[in-house]
C-alpha positions as CSV (number, residue, x, y, z in Angstrom):
1,M,0.0,0.1,-0.1
2,R,1.3,3.3,-0.9
3,W,1.1,6.2,1.7
4,V,1.1,9.4,-0.1
5,Y,-1.1,12.0,1.6
6,L,0.1,14.0,4.6
7,I,-1.8,16.0,6.6
8,L,-0.6,18.3,9.5
9,I,-3.5,18.8,12.2
10,G,-2.1,20.3,15.3
11,G,1.5,19.8,14.8
12,I,0.9,15.9,14.3
13,C,1.3,14.5,10.5
14,F,-1.1,12.1,9.6
15,S,-1.0,9.8,6.3
16,A,-3.5,8.3,4.0
17,P,-3.1,5.5,1.6
18,L,-4.1,6.1,-1.7
19,E,-7.0,3.9,-1.4
20,A,-8.4,6.3,1.4
21,K,-8.8,8.9,-1.5
22,G,-10.5,6.6,-4.0
23,L,-7.4,5.9,-6.0
24,K,-7.1,2.4,-6.3
25,P,-6.0,0.7,-9.4
26,W,-8.9,1.0,-12.2
27,S,-9.6,0.3,-15.9
28,S,-11.7,2.2,-18.4
29,T,-12.3,1.8,-22.6
30,Q,-12.9,5.7,-22.4
31,V,-9.9,7.4,-23.3
32,K,-9.0,10.7,-24.3
33,V,-5.3,11.7,-25.0
34,I,-4.3,15.1,-24.0
35,D,-0.5,14.7,-25.3
36,G,2.4,12.1,-25.2
37,D,2.4,11.8,-21.3
38,S,-1.3,12.5,-20.3
39,I,-4.3,10.8,-20.8
40,V,-8.1,11.1,-19.4
41,V,-9.4,7.7,-18.4
42,G,-12.6,7.0,-17.2
43,G,-12.7,10.5,-16.9
44,R,-9.8,10.9,-14.5
45,E,-6.6,13.0,-15.9
46,V,-3.5,10.8,-15.5
47,R,0.0,12.1,-15.8
48,L,2.0,9.0,-16.7
49,E,4.5,8.8,-14.2
50,G,8.4,8.7,-14.6
51,I,8.2,10.1,-18.2
52,D,8.2,13.2,-20.0
53,A,6.8,13.5,-23.7
54,P,7.8,16.3,-26.0
55,E,4.9,19.2,-25.7
56,Y,2.4,19.4,-28.1
57,H,3.8,22.4,-30.0
58,Q,7.3,21.7,-29.7
59,D,9.8,21.1,-32.8
60,C,12.6,18.7,-33.0
61,Y,15.0,18.2,-35.5
62,N,15.6,15.1,-37.7
63,A,18.9,13.4,-39.0
64,E,18.9,16.0,-41.6
65,G,18.6,18.8,-39.5
66,K,14.9,19.4,-40.8
67,A,12.3,20.4,-38.1
68,Y,9.1,18.3,-37.3
69,A,6.5,18.5,-34.8
70,C,7.7,16.1,-32.4
71,G,5.0,16.9,-29.8
72,V,2.2,16.2,-32.5
73,R,4.2,12.9,-33.4
74,A,4.3,11.9,-29.6
75,T,0.7,12.9,-29.0
76,E,-0.2,10.5,-32.2
77,Y,1.8,7.8,-31.2
78,M,-0.1,7.7,-27.6
79,Q,-3.5,8.1,-29.7
80,N,-2.4,4.8,-31.5
81,L,-1.5,2.7,-28.6
82,T,-4.7,3.7,-26.9
83,K,-7.1,3.4,-29.6
84,C,-10.0,0.9,-29.2
85,Q,-8.1,-0.4,-26.1
86,K,-9.3,-0.9,-22.7
87,L,-6.4,0.6,-20.1
88,R,-5.6,-0.1,-16.8
89,C,-3.9,2.4,-14.9
90,E,-2.1,1.8,-11.4
91,P,-1.7,5.3,-9.2
92,I,1.4,6.2,-7.8
93,E,0.3,9.8,-6.4
94,I,-1.4,13.1,-6.9
95,D,0.7,15.8,-8.2
96,R,0.6,19.7,-7.9
97,Y,-2.1,19.8,-10.7
98,K,-4.1,17.4,-8.8
99,R,-3.7,14.6,-11.6
100,V,-3.5,11.1,-10.8
101,V,0.2,9.8,-11.5
102,A,0.0,6.4,-12.9
103,V,1.4,3.7,-14.5
104,C,-1.2,2.5,-17.4
105,F,-1.2,-0.5,-19.5
106,A,-2.8,-1.4,-22.9
107,G,-3.3,-4.9,-22.6
108,K,0.0,-6.0,-21.8
109,T,2.1,-3.0,-22.7
110,N,3.4,-0.7,-20.2
111,L,2.5,2.6,-21.9
112,N,5.1,4.7,-20.1
113,A,8.0,2.2,-21.2
114,E,6.7,2.1,-24.6
115,M,7.0,5.8,-25.4
116,V,10.4,5.8,-23.9
117,R,11.2,2.8,-25.9
118,S,9.7,4.1,-28.9
119,G,11.8,7.6,-28.5
120,N,8.2,9.5,-28.2
121,A,9.2,10.8,-24.6
122,V,12.2,10.6,-22.5
123,A,12.8,9.0,-18.9
124,Y,11.9,12.0,-16.5
125,D,15.0,10.5,-14.1
126,R,14.5,13.1,-11.9
127,Y,11.6,11.6,-10.1
128,D,12.1,8.4,-11.3
129,D,14.8,6.2,-12.9
130,A,12.2,3.1,-13.7
131,Y,12.3,4.2,-17.8
132,V,16.3,5.0,-18.1
133,K,17.3,1.7,-19.4
134,D,14.3,2.0,-22.1
135,E,15.9,6.0,-22.9
136,Q,19.2,4.2,-23.4
137,D,17.9,2.1,-25.8
138,A,15.8,4.2,-27.6
139,R,19.2,6.6,-28.0
140,E,21.4,3.6,-29.1
141,H,19.0,2.7,-31.8
142,K,18.2,6.3,-32.5
143,R,14.6,6.0,-32.4
144,G,12.0,8.9,-32.6
145,I,13.5,11.7,-31.2
146,W,16.8,10.1,-30.5
147,S,17.3,9.9,-34.6
148,G,18.1,13.8,-34.7
149,K,18.3,17.1,-31.9
150,F,15.9,17.7,-29.7
151,M,15.4,19.6,-26.2
152,R,14.3,17.9,-23.5
153,P,10.8,19.0,-22.9
154,E,11.2,20.1,-19.2
155,F,13.8,22.8,-20.8
156,W,11.3,23.5,-23.7
157,R,8.7,24.6,-21.1
158,L,10.7,26.4,-19.3
159,L,11.9,28.8,-22.1
160,H,8.2,29.0,-23.6
161,K,6.5,30.1,-20.5
C-alpha cells in the first residue's frame, strides 16, 4: 500500500493511503489523449509516471536537421497505443495539478515504458529511474526523437512559459 497524503493537524502529521482517497487501480475503455504523457482514463486526468514527452507545440530536428512536430508525433503515437483499448492504470500519487500520476497499461503494454522505448518520450529521471534503460535503448537505436536533435521537454517548457 502506498502512503502519499500527509496532513498536518495540530503539529501531528497523519498519512492516508491512496486507496482511502479512492485511488486504487482502475480500468476503462473511455480514453482521451491530451498529449504524449497525459491522458484521461475513465474521466480521471492521468500524468504518466516517470516519463516526459515533447510538448504538443514542440519541434525537434531529424537526422538531416529538418524540423518536425515531435510533440504532435508523440501525441499521435499515444493515440495509436490507446485506440480501441481498455486501459488499466495503477496510481502512484496526486501531483500539484491534482492529476493522478500513474503507470498505465493497454493490455500487457506498459504505456509509460513504450513511449520511452519508441523514442516518443524521455525518462523523467528526476522523479524516477524506472525508464532509464528504455531511454538508453531508444537512444542507442536512434528511435524517434533520438534520430536527430531535440530539447528535453522540461527545458522547452521553461523557455516557453
